[in-house]
N, C-alpha and C positions, 0 to 999 in steps of 0.2 A: 880334226879340222873340218869345218863345214864346207858345203859345196860352194857357198858364196866366197869363202876364203880361198878355196882351190882355184876358182875361176876368176878371182879378183886380181890376178896377176897377168899383166900384158904379155910377158913371155909365154906363160902357159896357154893363154888364149891363142897366141900365134901358133904354138905347137899343135893345139887342137885343130886349128884351121888347116894346117898343112896335112894333118892326118885324115881329114875328111876326104881328101883325094885318093890316098893310097897309103899302105904301110910304108914306113921309112925307118932307116937305121940312124943311130945316134948322131954320127958325124954329119950325115946328110941333113938331118933336122937342124943341127947347130948352124950349119952354113946357111940354110934357108931362112932362119930367123935371126941370124947375125949375133951369135953368142959362141962362147967356147964350149968344148965338149963336156967339161965338168959341170958347167951350169946347166946345159941341156939335160945331162943325166940326172941332175938334182930335180929339175922340173918334171921330167918324165917319171921319176920315182914318186913324186907327190901325186901326179895324175894316176899312176898305177895303184897307189894306196887308196885313192878315192874310188877305184873301180871304174874309171873312165877309159883307161887304156890297158892293154895287156901286151906282154912281150913274148917273142919266140926267137929261136936261133935258126938261122939259115946259113950254112957253111960256118964262117967265123964271124958273122955279123949278127948283132942283136937288133931285131926289128921291133917296132911298136906299131900297134894298130888301135884305132878307136873302137870301143866295144859298147859304148852307151850313146844313145841319142841325147843331145843337149839342146834345149829350147829355152829361149828367154823371150818373154812377152811383157811389154810395158804399155799401159794405156793411160791417157790423161783423164781428168774428170769428164763425164760423170762416172765412168767405170772405175777409175783409180785402182787399176790392177797392176801388180808386179809379180810375175810368175817365172821362176827358174825351175825347169823340170828336166829330169833325165829318165830315160827308159832304155830297154834293150835295143840294140841297133836293129833297124828294120821292123819295129813293132809299133803298134798304136796304143800301147798301154803304159803311159808315162806315170812316174811317181813324183807328183809336183811338190815343190817347196813353195808355199804361197805366202806373200806378205801383202795384206790389204790395208 
């Protein structure tokens, strides 16, 4: 699945937005974005497979945290640029996927 497919889902974008603040556990994310736990777990699995989030256990809760920086830039003419890039969290060396 391409990065565009992964981030082309409104629920996944909402989850990513919530994870920018702090790590969260599944039921907490589900409540914050307004979905059931099974749906949230599915979307988190897709994000984890894409390498954007990782999970860890604390007590009996499975937490997720954002591990890649995600940046979208779109510019009208004359630049006509559309860039979706990801990079390691807290680095300035993105790996862009560019459509010109």
